[in-house]
N, C-alpha and C positions, 0 to 999 in steps of 0.2 A: 471307563475314556482313558485311564491311565491304561488298561489293557491293549486298549486297541492302537495307544501310540509305541509300543511295546513293538506288538506285530507287526506295526507298518515299519516302526526300524529294522525289525529283523529282517523281513523281506522285501522292504522297497528298493529304489535303485538308488537312492540320494547319497546316505551314508558312503555307498562303494563309490562315488563318482567321487565326491569330495573328497574323501581319504584312503583308501587301498590302490584308486587309478594312479594318486600322485607319489605314490611310492616304488621306490625301483626295486624292492623286496617281493614287491607282490606283482606276478606277471600275470596275464587273461588266464592260463591253466590254472592258477592260485585263485584268483578270483570267482572262477567258476564255481571251485570245490568248494570254498569256504562259502558263497551265496547259497549253493545247495546242503549243506549242512545247519546253516541258521535256519531256511526256510523248515526243515526238519524238526528244529527247535519250534519253529513258530505253529507248524501243525501239532506239533506234539500236545504244547499249552493250552488250543484250542480245546482238546477235551477234558480240558480241567475247569475252564471260563465258560461265560455266556457270551455267545455271537452275537454282541451289539456293535454296532457301527454309528456313527455319528457323520453328519452328511459330510462336513467337513474334512475329513480323514477320508471320505471315500472321492471327493471333490480332489484334493490333494495327490491323493493314487492317481487319479486320470490325469493330470496332468504329466506326473512323473509317469504314468503308462504313454503316452504321445510324445514325451522327451527321448524315451528310451525306443521307443517304434522307429523316432529317428534317425538315433544313436544305431540301432541294428541295422538300419538299411545301408548307414555308409562304410560298413564293416566287412571285411571278405575271409575272417578270422573264424574258426569254426568255434574253438573257446570264448569270444565274445559272442556272438550270434547264440551261444547257449543262456549265457549268466543274462545277458540282454531280456532271453524272452521268461529268465526269472520275474526281473523285474517288472517286465511288464504285467505278467499274469500273477504273478502272489498275490499281492497287494490285496486282489479284491476278493481271495478267499475267505475274509471275512464277510464279504456279502451275501456270499453264497449258501449261506445257513449251512444244512443238513448236508450237503456235496461239497463244500470248500473244502474242504483237506483231503477226500477223494480225487476233487479236480487237481490240486495243487498236488498230489501225490501220483496222480497220471501224467501229468506232466514230466514231474522229473523224472519216471520212468523213460520216458519217450527221450528228455535231455542225456539220460546215462548211455543210450544210443548214439549222440551225438558226440560223447565224451570221449566213448571209446573210439570213433571214428576220426574224432580232432587228434587223439593220440596216435593212432593209426597214419596220420598223414604228417604228423610230425614224424614220424619213427624213418619213415618212408622216402617223403617228401624235405624233410628238415623245418619244418614248418607247419601248422593248422592252419594256413592260408591257401586260400580253394580256388584263388584267382585266375590260375592257370592251367588249371587238373580239371580240364572239361571232358566231356563225352565220356564220364565215367562211366556210363552204362555200355558201350560197344567195347572199348578197353578192359573196365573191370567192370565183370557185369554182378559180381557178390557186393562188389563195394557199394556200386550205383542202384542196386535193387534195395538193400539195407539201408541206404540214407536217404531212399524214396520214402521207404515205408514208416521212417520217422517224423521225417520233414509232411508228409500229410497226415502222421496222426497231431504234430502240431498245429498244422493248417486245420483242424477242428474236425476233419471227416470223419464219418463213421467206417466202420462197425468200430475206431478206437476208444478208448473210456476216454479222454480228455473231450471227443465231441459228445457223449453222451451224458456226462457230467453236467456239462455246462448247456444240455437239451434240458436234463432235468433241473436246472434252475430257470429256465426258460417257462416252462411247465406250468411251476409251484409258486411264480413270485407276484407282485401284483407290479404293475408296472407306473412307472414313473419317467418324468422328464430326465431326471436323473441314470434311473434304471435304462433307459434309450441309447444314454452316452457310451454306460460302461460299456452294454451288449454290443454297441457298433463298435467302438474302438477295440475291443477284443477280438472280437471275430476278423474282422477286416483287418487288423492288424496281425495277428496271427497267419491268417491267410496270406496275405501280400509278403510279408517275409518268407513263410518256409517255402511259395512257389519262385521266389525271388531268387533263392540258393539254388533251388532244384535246377531251376532256368539256366545257371552259370556252372551247373557242376555234373548235373546228370545227363546233361543234353548238351548239343552243341558238339561241334567237330572235336577230333580227339589232336591235343597239341604235340605234334611229330619229335619235340625238342623235350619230353618228358619221358621218362621210363617208367611205364605204368606198371603195380603191382598189386595185383588181387589178395582178396582173404586167402589162409589157408582154412585147409578143414578145420581143426582146433578153431581158430577164431569165427567161421564159420557159425560153431557149434554155438561158440559165445554169444552171439548176434540170435542166432535160431530159439537159444533159450530165454532171452531176450524177450522176444517177439511172442513166444507162448504165454510167460507172464503178464504183459499188455492183454492179450487176447483173452486170459483168463478173467485179467479185470476186466475188460469189456463184458462179460457174460453175466458178472457180479452187478457192473452196472447196470445192462437191460433187466436184470433181475428186479433191481432198485425203481427202476422208471415204471416199469407195467403194475408194479405194486399200487 
């Protein structure tokens, strides 16, 4: 019980909403980095403790996830979008038994891509806010393509590892009413949020008032390496799924 509470504090959104978001010294970029680091700590802890969970904590995580989905749907900042995705998904890795840590780690891989793109937006457009920067697939094809890849991975589409480990949990679990609620919230929450960002960034008419900047060859190489790592993780996931 104590371990579960610690894991929930490390990866759940409530401590961040109550403490960090109210501090001026912690902007959205720092919260993204900090929450990702603590999730890694939580994943590391699960290697040494029994993966048990109480229904009370799962229910609390579910309420927190619903609130985070609402918060994520209201933001147009890629940093905030990223750490909200952590708060939506991470608390449930306790529930996912053997695949939980892998699910959370594959989520982090996708969010690293979002983080890099947020930094790119901040560097060239002054902030990580994507509200006015529409139609990237036409104006900046590489930005649009890589952003699409990471969003599709977050939306739990195969063949990306997020979806594979999610499916592995579905196939190897005994369903209950709470289990169905978690699966539905996670799947449709991730799908809706990722597709909503894609609709407002990748697609649409380019803004004539914006000077669009695409990725340099060096930046493209960085994103390509991350994509290769994601696909290699997918291969491992398929192997585990078929065993």
